[in-house]
Backbone bond lengths (Angstrom), bond angles and torsions (degrees), N, CA, C in turn:
res aa  C-N    CA-C-N  psi(-1)  N-CA   C-N-CA  omega(-1)  CA-C   N-CA-C  phi
1 M - - - 1.450 - - 1.509 109.10 -
2 A 1.286 119.08 123.18 1.441 123.48 177.80 1.533 110.64 -98.11
3 L 1.309 116.75 145.04 1.441 120.70 179.62 1.568 108.31 -92.22
4 P 1.322 116.96 144.22 1.460 118.28 179.75 1.531 109.86 -68.81
5 Y 1.319 115.50 144.38 1.462 120.16 179.13 1.523 108.94 -76.31
6 P 1.344 117.58 128.75 1.451 120.82 -174.73 1.516 116.32 -81.38
7 E 1.298 117.84 21.23 1.482 125.15 178.72 1.501 114.32 79.92
8 A 1.327 119.86 -45.22 1.463 119.73 -179.94 1.536 108.70 -159.23
9 G 1.290 115.78 156.97 1.438 120.87 173.97 1.503 115.41 85.90
10 T 1.290 115.21 -178.71 1.478 121.87 -179.71 1.503 106.47 -122.50
11 R 1.332 114.58 108.13 1.487 121.30 -179.06 1.514 109.89 -108.85
12 T 1.321 115.87 72.24 1.460 121.23 -179.14 1.541 110.55 -59.19
13 D 1.303 115.61 -31.89 1.506 119.39 178.01 1.493 111.36 -58.94
14 I 1.328 117.76 -39.49 1.493 121.29 179.29 1.525 109.46 -64.69
15 G 1.330 117.09 -41.53 1.437 120.82 178.10 1.518 113.04 -62.02
16 I 1.327 116.23 -44.24 1.458 121.28 178.54 1.510 111.25 -63.53
17 N 1.328 116.10 -47.63 1.486 120.26 179.55 1.530 111.24 -62.16
18 S 1.330 117.25 -41.25 1.469 120.42 176.78 1.517 112.52 -64.78
19 G 1.320 116.26 -39.82 1.453 120.15 177.95 1.525 110.74 -64.31
20 L 1.310 117.18 -41.65 1.474 119.84 177.59 1.522 111.37 -63.83
21 T 1.310 117.25 -39.54 1.467 120.45 176.92 1.524 110.34 -61.99
22 M 1.330 117.25 -40.16 1.468 119.75 178.63 1.526 109.52 -66.09
23 L 1.319 117.53 -40.60 1.474 120.27 178.57 1.536 111.35 -65.03
24 D 1.303 116.41 -38.38 1.470 120.68 -177.97 1.528 112.26 -71.59
25 T 1.323 117.37 -22.50 1.471 120.96 179.66 1.529 111.75 -99.04
26 G 1.338 116.91 2.94 1.448 121.02 -179.52 1.505 112.41 -86.64
27 R 1.302 116.15 -157.57 1.475 121.79 -177.77 1.508 109.46 -66.96
28 T 1.296 116.61 142.60 1.442 121.58 177.51 1.537 110.16 -85.67
29 G 1.305 116.67 153.18 1.442 120.78 178.65 1.487 115.71 80.79
30 E 1.302 119.17 2.51 1.472 123.44 179.68 1.528 109.15 -101.19
31 D 1.325 115.50 154.01 1.456 119.68 174.34 1.518 109.59 -65.55
32 K 1.336 114.62 142.57 1.458 120.69 176.41 1.535 108.58 -98.61
33 V 1.300 116.42 118.96 1.460 121.79 179.56 1.524 108.09 -127.16
34 L 1.303 116.46 122.73 1.444 122.94 179.51 1.528 107.69 -115.79
35 I 1.315 117.14 124.48 1.460 122.53 177.49 1.519 108.44 -110.61
36 V 1.318 116.78 113.29 1.455 122.90 -179.84 1.539 107.34 -100.47
37 I 1.318 114.94 118.12 1.461 121.14 -178.23 1.513 106.99 -115.16
38 T 1.355 116.55 124.50 1.441 119.66 -177.73 1.509 111.02 -138.15
39 D 1.294 117.34 146.22 1.475 122.08 176.11 1.526 110.82 -115.51
40 G 1.318 116.06 19.72 1.454 121.16 178.58 1.495 109.83 -158.73
41 Y 1.322 116.72 -148.45 1.447 119.51 177.54 1.524 108.79 -137.05
42 S 1.327 114.58 156.58 1.434 122.89 -174.64 1.510 112.61 -67.85
43 D 1.345 115.08 149.33 1.432 119.79 172.29 1.529 111.50 -66.96
44 N 1.301 116.73 -31.03 1.469 121.83 -179.48 1.524 108.41 -132.74
45 L 1.326 115.67 97.15 1.442 121.57 -176.15 1.532 112.42 -63.44
46 E 1.305 116.27 -33.54 1.463 119.35 -179.36 1.526 112.41 -68.34
47 L 1.350 116.28 -42.44 1.459 119.64 176.37 1.551 111.18 -62.08
48 T 1.296 115.72 -39.52 1.469 120.11 178.93 1.540 109.97 -65.95
49 K 1.310 118.06 -43.10 1.467 121.06 178.61 1.536 109.64 -63.68
50 N 1.322 117.54 -41.59 1.470 120.41 179.36 1.517 111.52 -64.73
51 A 1.337 116.67 -41.88 1.484 119.53 179.07 1.521 110.40 -62.59
52 S 1.315 117.47 -42.05 1.454 120.37 180.00 1.535 111.46 -68.10
53 T 1.309 117.00 -38.05 1.448 120.89 176.97 1.528 110.69 -61.89
54 T 1.326 117.03 -40.71 1.440 122.17 177.26 1.541 111.02 -64.39
55 A 1.323 117.78 -42.63 1.464 122.34 179.55 1.505 110.57 -62.60
56 K 1.328 117.58 -43.45 1.454 122.44 -179.96 1.521 110.04 -67.05
57 A 1.310 117.91 -40.84 1.475 122.58 179.00 1.543 110.64 -64.66
58 D 1.335 115.69 -27.54 1.470 122.23 178.42 1.529 111.61 -82.71
59 G 1.309 116.22 2.23 1.470 119.85 176.38 1.527 116.10 96.99
60 A 1.296 117.48 6.05 1.471 119.84 179.63 1.537 110.99 -82.75
61 T 1.329 115.53 139.83 1.452 121.25 168.78 1.514 105.32 -90.22
62 V 1.351 115.89 125.05 1.455 120.75 -173.09 1.529 110.78 -114.18
63 Y 1.323 116.20 119.76 1.450 123.29 174.04 1.522 106.09 -98.74
64 A 1.334 115.37 141.95 1.450 121.71 176.05 1.528 108.24 -121.59
65 V 1.338 116.37 122.17 1.450 121.17 -178.23 1.531 107.64 -118.55
66 G 1.300 115.73 119.75 1.466 120.94 174.76 1.507 110.16 -97.20
67 V 1.325 115.52 128.05 1.486 120.83 -179.27 1.520 109.18 -109.18
68 G 1.320 116.31 125.22 1.464 120.61 179.38 1.513 111.54 82.72
69 G 1.330 114.77 -167.68 1.464 121.33 -173.62 1.503 116.62 -99.21
70 D 1.346 118.73 -1.72 1.447 120.93 -174.54 1.538 112.72 -98.98
71 V 1.337 116.96 29.97 1.451 121.73 -175.81 1.515 108.20 -112.01
72 L 1.351 115.77 140.09 1.462 121.14 177.84 1.551 110.30 -85.43
73 D 1.324 117.00 121.81 1.454 121.22 179.19 1.494 109.77 -60.00
74 S 1.324 118.46 -38.16 1.471 122.00 -178.45 1.546 110.80 -63.88
75 E 1.328 116.44 -36.51 1.458 119.11 179.20 1.542 110.21 -71.24
76 L 1.302 117.50 -40.47 1.479 120.39 175.89 1.519 110.26 -58.26
77 S 1.338 116.87 -41.94 1.464 120.69 179.54 1.509 111.96 -66.00
78 D 1.338 116.64 -38.33 1.470 121.18 176.84 1.530 111.76 -63.71
79 I 1.326 115.44 -39.67 1.468 120.44 -176.93 1.534 111.77 -71.98
80 A 1.314 116.58 -42.50 1.469 121.52 -170.59 1.521 113.76 -73.40
81 S 1.357 114.69 159.15 1.451 121.56 179.52 1.527 111.99 -72.77
82 G 1.311 118.76 -13.49 1.447 123.71 178.47 1.497 110.90 171.31
83 T 1.322 117.31 -179.46 1.443 121.64 -177.05 1.517 113.22 -58.01
84 G 1.317 117.92 -38.15 1.446 122.11 -179.32 1.519 114.12 -74.15
85 Y 1.317 117.52 1.26 1.461 121.96 -176.32 1.508 111.76 -113.36
86 V 1.337 116.59 12.22 1.485 122.34 176.07 1.497 107.99 -108.31
87 E 1.329 115.00 129.76 1.452 120.80 179.94 1.534 108.38 -133.16
88 R 1.321 114.03 158.81 1.476 120.73 174.20 1.521 109.97 -125.31
89 A 1.294 116.20 144.93 1.470 121.90 176.14 1.505 107.79 -132.50
90 T 1.303 117.31 142.91 1.465 120.78 -179.34 1.498 111.69 -73.01
91 N 1.354 116.95 -31.97 1.458 120.67 178.52 1.526 108.00 -155.75
92 F 1.315 116.15 174.06 1.491 119.75 -175.30 1.512 112.30 -67.15
93 D 1.319 119.07 -24.52 1.478 120.85 178.60 1.501 113.24 -69.67
94 T 1.330 118.50 -17.80 1.453 122.25 -177.78 1.521 113.98 -108.89
95 V 1.327 116.87 12.90 1.467 120.29 -175.30 1.554 112.33 -61.26
96 L 1.310 117.04 -49.59 1.491 118.91 -178.70 1.507 111.97 -68.13
97 D 1.318 117.39 -30.29 1.443 119.74 176.84 1.538 110.83 -66.24
98 S 1.321 116.09 -27.53 1.456 120.95 179.09 1.496 111.43 -74.38
99 L 1.325 118.94 -29.33 1.443 123.56 -178.74 1.519 110.04 -87.88
100 D 1.295 116.27 123.21 1.482 120.66 -179.50 1.525 108.68 -99.40
101 I 1.348 116.49 59.40 1.462 119.36 -178.86 1.532 112.22 -125.80
102 G 1.344 116.03 13.58 1.452 119.86 172.61 1.523 115.90 71.92
103 I 1.317 118.16 30.83 1.453 120.68 177.91 1.541 107.25 -100.09
104 P 1.330 117.71 116.23 1.483 118.41 -177.14 1.542 112.99 -80.55
105 E 1.333 117.19 -28.44 1.463 119.21 -177.21 1.517 107.77 -160.73
106 V 1.326 114.48 146.09 1.461 119.79 179.03 1.533 109.10 -154.00
107 N 1.305 114.59 142.97 1.467 120.52 173.39 1.514 106.98 -104.14
108 L 1.334 115.34 123.89 1.459 119.86 -179.81 1.514 109.23 -117.39
109 C 1.317 115.03 137.71 1.440 120.69 177.00 1.519 110.30 -119.30
110 G 1.287 116.20 137.68 1.458 120.82 179.27 1.497 110.77 -142.22
111 I 1.299 115.17 -157.84 1.463 119.88 -172.47 1.533 112.85 -70.78
112 V 1.326 117.52 -20.17 1.457 118.32 -178.68 1.539 112.41 -110.62
113 G 1.306 117.40 11.97 1.465 120.59 177.62 1.505 111.43 123.00
114 C 1.323 115.69 -165.64 1.456 121.60 -176.59 1.522 110.95 -110.06
115 Y 1.332 114.76 153.39 1.465 120.39 179.96 1.511 107.10 -140.99
116 N 1.337 117.82 139.23 1.445 122.61 176.69 1.509 108.60 -101.76
117 F 1.352 116.40 123.71 1.452 122.95 179.29 1.534 107.34 -107.45
118 K 1.321 115.96 135.00 1.473 121.01 173.59 1.506 108.93 -130.26
119 A 1.337 116.14 135.39 1.452 120.39 177.86 1.527 107.86 -75.33
120 S 1.315 117.91 127.74 1.449 120.60 -176.62 1.525 111.60 -75.90
121 S 1.328 117.65 -18.90 1.445 121.30 -177.14 1.520 112.74 -85.02
122 L 1.358 118.35 -6.58 1.465 119.82 -178.24 1.489 112.18 -108.13
């Protein structure tokens, strides 16, 4: 499922809320894991923090992955479920290598299309 492009800006809150909606309409009885990958920072940090707080209160474990150098560490901390859920990647090709959660491959879709990530170590 791809998210519609909001014309301009970075609306991380929309991505988090959409991810939570997808998790809530998925299989019941399964762990909810939301991985937020960003290469910048949100237009509205407060909305992003509120969306992440809602996701965590709904039982989701939230990982925050910052790609490249234009990411705010404070925003990653606000998004993530805790210190151990914040990761950094130098580029998009190393995202899964940054996550130590045993995922060998994943297809992610967002506002600009879909991307296939593969862990190089597996």
